[in-house]
N, C-alpha and C positions, 0 to 999 in steps of 0.2 A: 503494499499500500504506500502510496507518494506520501510525502510530508504535508502537502498542501491538504489532501484528503483527511489525514490524521487530523489536522488541525479544525477542519469543518466538523469532525465527528466529536472531538473532545473540547468543550468550553471551560476555560480556567477562570473561575470567579473568588474574588477575594472574600474571606470572612473570618469571622472571630468569635469568641464566646465572651458575653458581658453579661453578669447578673443572671444567669442560668438561661441565656436566650443566644441563639445562633444569629448572629447578624449577617447579611450578606450584602456585596455591593451590587447585586444583580437584583432588581424587582422580582418578588417572588412569582408574580403572573408570567414575568418573562421565562423564567426558570421553567416552568411547567409547559408553557409553549413549546420552547426548546426540546424538552425531554420527550413530551408526550405527543406533539405535533411533528416535529423534525427528527425525532429518533436519535437526537444527540446525547450526549454525556457530559452532564454538567458536574464539574470537578471543584467542591468548595475547599480552597486551598487554606490550610492552618486555621480550621474551624475549631479545633481542640488543641491544649498545649500538650508537649510531649510529656512533660512530667506527671500530668493528670492521666494520661493514657497508660503510661508506663506503671503508675501506682494501680490503676484499675486491673491491668491484666496480671500484675503479681499479686493481688489480693484473691481474684478469681482462682489462679492456679493454685493458691494455698489452700483455699477453700476445697478445692480437688483433691488436693492431698489428704483432708481429714474426711472427706464424704467418699464411701465406696463408689465406684465408677458402677451405673445402671446396666441392667441387661436389656432392657425394654425403655421404651419411650414413656414419660409421666407428663402428659400435656396439661396436668393441673397443679404440678409442684415444680419445685428446683431439682434439677439432676444434672449430671455430666455423664457422657457415654464415649467410649472409644470406639470409632467405627472404621471398619475394614470390610468393604462390603459392597454390593451392588445394589442400588435402589429398585424397590420392586415395580414403582409404577413408570419412572424413567429410564430404568436400564441402564444408569449412569454409575460406573465404579467410583468409589471413592475411599479415601484415608484420612480422616481427622479425627479431632478430638474435639466435640462441641459442650458447651456449657451454658445451660439454659434456664431461665428465671422466670416462669410463669407466674410466680406468686412471690415479688419483691417482699412483700411485709412479713413472709415467714424467713427471710433469709436473716443471718446473725446481724444486728444493729449498724456495726460498723461497715460489713459488706452491703447492707442495703442502703447505705448512705453513698457509698462510692458509687454503686451501680444506678442510684437515682441520678447523681450528678453527671453521668455519662447520657441515660436513656430518657429522662426528663427533658433536656434540650432538644433531642431527637424526636421526641412525642410533639411537643410544641412546633417544630419545624415541618413534620410531617403533616398535622392538622392543618396548617396554614397552607400548605401545597395542594393538600388534597380536598379540604373540607370535611374530611370523615368524622372528626371529633372524636378521636380513640382516648380511651382511659385505660390506665393498668388494673387488671383484674379480670376474672373470669366470669363472663355472663352467663345465665342459665342457657341462652341459645345464641348463635350467631357467630362472627368472628371476633376475635380478641388479639392483643399486642403479645407477641412471643421474645421478650429480649433474649438475645444469644450473643454468645463470644466464640467464635470458631479458632482453632489451633491445628495449624498445617505443620506438624512436627518435621525438623530436619531429618533428612535421610528419606524424604519420597512423599510428605503429606500432599494431597492433591484432590481435585473433585473434576472428574470428566464432564464433557458437555452434557448441559441439561437446560430445561425451561421451566418457567412458571406460568400459570393463569393469569392474565393481565389484572381481573378483580378478585377480590375487592382492593387488593394492594395497591394498583396502579403504578406508583413510583417505589423503586427499591434504595436502600441506604446501604452502602459497603463503606465502615469507617477503618482506615488503617490504623492498627494498634501497635505496628512494629516498625523501626527504623531499618532501611536497608544499609547495609554495609557494619551496622553494630549489631543487630539482634538475628538477621538472617541475610543471604547473599542473593538467593535466586528465588523465583515464585511470584505468581501475581494473577490478577483476574483478567481473562480474555471475553470479548463479546464479538457476535456477528451480527452485523447491522446492514441490510440491504446487501448481502451476498459479499460483505469487505469485513475482515477481521481487524478489531480494534484492541490492541495490546497496552494495558495500561500498567504492565510491569514497572516500567521505567518512569511512569508518569504521577502515580499516586504515592505520597509521602506519607509520614505518620502524621496524624491530625487531619489528614483529608478526608473529606466526605464524597464519596462517588453515587451520584443521584442517576437512575437510570430507568428506563421504560421495563415494566416488571416481566414482559413477555420477549425480551430480548433471549436469543439462546447465548448461554454464557459458559465458562469453564475455568479452572483454576489450575495453573501450570506446577509443577511438582516444586518442593523447597528442597533445596541444598541436596541434591539428590546423591552426591559424594559423601556426605556425612553419614555416619551411623544411625540407624533409626532407634529411638528409644521414646516409649511412651511416658517415662517418667521424667524426662527432660523439658523444661520450657522453651527450649531453642527451636527457632521456626519463626513462621510467619502468623500474627495473629490479626483478626478482624472482629468487628463488631458489627451485626445486622440487626435491623430493624424490621421485624415479619409481622403482617397483620392477617392472620388467616384463621380458618376455621377446621381443626383436625379432625373434628367430629361429623365433617360433611362437606 
């Protein structure tokens, strides 16, 4: 893909966190138009500070060492799971360690505060962009927010090409929690848009939020394949996602 086309596919926008709100240099409506109507990727640069995200990643990993890894998904609680499998619906092989917090109020108080510091600004931004008005918590019926951190371990963490339904999510968020060259060397998210591959590996830095149309096909390339794989190591690439979906239907 040419550099010119890549620039058209990825729009970098200045951003920052102030008093729990993500401020952007581009109008919210323009962000939505570029992502939903033009199929562009909007990259909010430096939306979160490095120190905050590193602390969040470290706190979640520590929690995962205290709580046994789950064998099955628990969409009403908080759990983490080591996955080396093929997704049943999409037939996409993947190797990663995900940390899921469906019930933030049930997390240890210090961890809850850390997670809310990350996901509350994302919730507000998501509501501004979509008008969905989502809240944390599990309703009796319908979709709800599924706060998640994903660790792609050094030695081969990855996620093969897959896709999602456009609704009810509409817009996807991927927040980079790791610094290239310090926490990991290789690996990143790729998208296919109108038949063209857009590789975000060298574009997204720690603290950046990639906003994308949720039905784009995408995949995650392998993390530091030449390293030894170790589930117990925190080394590798970490991201946070903001998923709004209904696992019951």
